[in-house]
N, C-alpha and C positions, 0 to 999 in steps of 0.2 A: 479874692477872699484870702485873708491871712491864714497862716498855719493854725493859730489859736482858734479862729472862727470855724475853720474846717473841722478841727478836733471836737469843738463843742457840738457842731451839727451832727457829726458821726455818733457822739455819745447820746444825743437826744434820740436819734433814729434807733440806736441799739436799745435804749431804755424803753421806747415805745414797743419795739419788737418783743422784748422780754415781758413787758406788762400784758401785751396782747396774748402771748403764749400762756402766761399764768391765768389770764382771764378765761381762755378757752378750756384749759385743764381744770379750772375750778368748777366748771359745769359738770364735772364727773365724766362719765362715758357718753353722755347724751350726744355730743357733737363729734367726738373723736372716734368712737368705736365703729360706726359704719365704714369709715375709710380703713380702719385697721383690718377689716375682713374683706376688703375689696379685691385683694389678690388671692383669695382662697382658691386652692388648686383642685377642689372637688369638681369633677365633671358634672355638667348639668344633667338632671335625671328627668326625662319626659314623663315618667310614670309616677313621680312623687306627688302626693296630695297633701294639702294644708287645709285645716278646718277650724272653725270657731265654736268653742263650747263655753265661752265666757258668760258670766251671769251678772254683769254690772247692772245697776238699777236703770241706767239710761243707755242700754246697749245700742250702738248704731249698727247698721247693716255693713259688715266688713267685707262682703263679697267683692266689691269693686277694688279692694286692696289685695285680693288673692286669698281671702280667708272666708269662704262661704260657710254657712251654718251647718252644724251636724246635730242630729236629734239624739239626745241622751235620755233613755228611758229609766229615770230614777225609781228606785223601789217604792218611794213614797207615793208615786203616781200609779203603781201597778196593783194596789189593794185599796179597798175603801178605808177611809180614815178610822183608825183604831182597830182594824181587823188584824187577826193573827197572820204572820208571814211565814208560818211553818211550812205551808204548802202553797203552790202557785194558785192564783185565782184566775184561771184562763178565761172565764166568762167576763170578768171585770176588764181584763186586758182587751178582749175582743170588742166589747160593747161600750166601754167608757174611754179607755186610754187611746186606742188606735183611731177611733173617729176624731179625736182631737188633733192628731198629727197628720191624718190622711190628706188634708188639704195642702200641706206643705210638700206633698209628693216626695218624701225623703228617699234619697238613693242609698243612705246608710243609716242604720239605727244601732246605737250602742246600748246594750242592756247593762244597767248598773244595779245589781242586786248583791248586797254584801251581807245579807242575813244567812246565806248558805256558804260559809267559807270552807276552804280546804286547808286543814292544819296538819302539821306533823303529828303523828300519833294516832290519826284517824284510821279506823279499820277499812278494809277493802269494801265492805258492805256499806259503810257510812259514806265513803267517797262515791260509790255507785249511786246511792240514794240521792245525793245532791246533784250529781251529773244528770240523773233522770228528771229531777225537778227543773233544771235549766232547759233540758231538751223539750219539756212540755211548753215552757214559755216561748222558746224559739219556734216551735211548731205553730203556735198561734200567729206569730209575726209572719212566718212563711205563708200561711194560709191567707191572711188578710192583706199582706203587702208582698205579693209574689215577686215583684221586681226589685225589692229592697235587699241590699246586702246587710247581714247581721253580724254583730260581734259582741263580746262580753268584756266589760271594763275590768282591768286589774288582775283577774284570777289566773290568767294563762300568759306568761308563767307567773308563779308566785313571786311577788316583788321581794328582792333580796339585796340588801346593802352590805351585810356582814361578809358574805362569801367573797366578794371582790375587794372590799375595803376594810375588813376587820383585821384581826391578827393574821399576819402572813403565814405563820406556822400552822394555822388551822384552815387556811384557804382551800387546800386541795380536798380535805375531808368534807368541808362544808359545801363545796361546789358539787362533789359527787352525790352527796345526800340530797341537795337541792335539785339536781338534775333528775334523780330517781323519782322525787315527788312530782316533778313536772311531767315526766313520762306517764304517770298514772292518769293525767288529765287528757291524754290523747283522744279518748272517745268523745270528750266534750269539744275539743278543738276540731274534730272531724265534722261537727254539726254547724260550725260558723264559717263565715267567709273571710273575716279579717281578725287578726290578733291585735289586741289593744293593751300592751303593757303600760304600766304607770311608772314614769321616771321622775317623780317628784323629788325635790331636794330636801334631804334630811340634815345635811351639814354643809356649811359654806366652804367647801373644799373643791375647787374646780378640777384639780388633778384626780382626786378620788371619784368625783362625779363622772368623769369620762370613763373610768374603769367600770363603775357601776352601770352606766348606760350600755357600754359595750357588752358586758356580761349578761345583762337582762335581755338585750336585743338578740344576742346569740342564743339564749334559751328560747326566746320567742320563735326563732327560726326553726326549731326542731319540729314544729307542727306543719311546716310546708305551706303556710298561708302568708299573704301580705301582712306586714307589720306596721301599724300606725301607733306611734308612741304619744301618750298624754304627757304634757308639760304644764307646770303651774309656775307663774312668775314670782312666787313667794317661797320662802323657806318653810317647809311643812311643820317643823317643830316649834317655830317662833312666830310665823306669820309675817316676818320681816321681808321687804322687797329684795329680790335678787338683784345684784348690781347689773348694770347694763351690759358690761363686757362678759360677765358670767352667763347672762341670759342669751346673748348672741352666741356664745360658745355652745350652749345647750342646743340651740337651733341648728347650728352648723354640724355638730356631732350627730344629731338625730337625722339630719339630711344625708349625711355620709353613710350612716349605718342602716337606716330604716327606709320604709316605703312611704311614710306619711307622718304628719305631726298634727295633733289635736291640742289646741291651747285652751286651757280650762281656768276658771276662777270660781271662788266661792260666791254664793248669793248673799252678800252682806251689805247692809245699809251704809256701812262706813267706807266701802270700796266704791268710789265714783269713777266713771269713765273720764279719761283725759287723753287728748291727742298728743300731748307733750310728755306723757309719762315715759321715762327712759325705756321701759320694756317695749312699749309700742313703737317708739322711734326706731329701736333696733329691729323689731319685727317687720316694719315697713321696709327698712333697708334690706333685710334678709329676703323678703318676698320679691323685691325688685331685682336683687342680685341673682336670684335663682330663676328669674323669669316666670314667676308664678302668678303675676298680676294679669288678669284677663285683658 
């Protein structure tokens, strides 16, 4: 082979290599990100739990991938249609809702009642009143499902983005005030088995999100219970999908800092299940890497 022919051959090979690389990276993070986290140094955690709370129209059973279902008791299911939610309807919960889920033999139930919030400025008596409402609901689940672990979505700790990610000059004061509010919920935390903080994404800022996750999980730890964080594969403020690498980062950070992860999605007719969705490709890779697949 002449020098000219050898040079042309090398150029063709180089061109093919560059084109292939461009083609791979043009797929975004779908193909490349699983390998990007393959060398993650976080030790495997035998007690870490991963659960599925997604609500796609055609939800497959994801247990075989390492993501068994978790029962979320949404407030819309805990009262008759149109009924006031000012007070718990323990009879409805015991006689209507729990019979619907008893056949699933749930090992964990997450209570999602957002009609009784805990806000800054509430008096001690107002906080106690809402805590007592939750305790009445918890007591029904304890009585009817004695082997089931119970938790409450979102409220413990108060979800806070500003303290870790807002104005640095206000961070210390905000964190102290936030911590004080969370301590007031200790009587409620004592009534549950698992703490379920919500770590949904409000801004597409991976660096800030890590600070936010770390701060919220740290606050969740004050109650001395296992911490399972809720994640959503979309940006809360816009509904836009989180990029694949950012989603994988969230899974890895949660794995490193918490005891479990619950993956949630809205029940929307426009959100359709896809095995090739970037978030799911990353989730499968994550579950395999952490040996969470049964």
